[in-house]
N, C-alpha and C positions, 0 to 999 in steps of 0.2 A: 505492498501501499504507500505510497508518495507522501509525500511529507507538503504541506499545503505550499514551501517554496518551491515542492519539484514541483508541482502542479501547475504555479504560476509561470514559472521558468519553460517547462512542458509547453505551457500554451502560448508565452513569449517566442518560445522557436518556429513552432508550430505557425506561427503568420509573420515571423523573420522566414523560412523556408518552405513555402508553398508546395513544394514539387517532393518533399519529405513526410509532410504531415499523416498519409497512412501508414509509412513504415515506423515514423515517429509514435505513432500512437499506437504500433504492435508491440513493437520492440521496447517500449515503455513500461508493457505490464510482465515483462520479465527477463529483463537487462538492469541491474541494480548499477553496470555503471553510468548508464545512460541518463538514469533519476539521478545520478550523483551530479552530472555533468545538471543537467537542468537545476542544480537546485544552486549550484555553482553559478549555472548564466542569470538565473533570478538574481542574485545576490549581485553581481557584479553589474549588470543590468541596471538596476534602480540603484546600486551608486553613482551610473553613469548617469543618469538622468537626473540625480540630485547636483551632481557638482555642475552641468549642463549650465543649471540652473543661479549657480550661484558667480555671480559675476567676480568674486574676489580667487576663484583657485584658477593656479596657474594652467596654461595652456597643456605642458609636459604632464601633469595629472592626469588630465581630461584625456591625451594620446593614451597614457599606460592604460588603461579604463578600455579603451578604442580596442587596444591589440590584446589588452584582456579577451574582452568579449568573441571578438573574431575567432581569436585562439579557441576557446572550446567550441565554437560555431564549427570549425573546422573540426574538431576533434568530435563534436556528436555526426557530421557529415561524415567521417568516415569509418566510423560505427553503422550508420545504416547502411551504408555501401556494403561492410561485412554481410550485416545481417542480411540483405538482400540476394547476398550469391550463399547465402547457408541455404535460404528458403526455396532455392530451386532444387 
């Protein structure tokens, strides 16, 4: 059972990666690594949203969180690609 943060992260990833929505739904039910990444994505993307709204935050910090979110997305895509080949 996913945590609230993992579920919210999954929803955000499904919006961000529409081509993988079905795959994300299937894999999230049985892949704990994916759920952990969803949780991490929720935390990182929520923090990024907050940082972008704060005019006193340095751009370097925002770029760090953008990079972190992008890296998490890449890992999620890799899991989906691996899961796709396993389903065949």
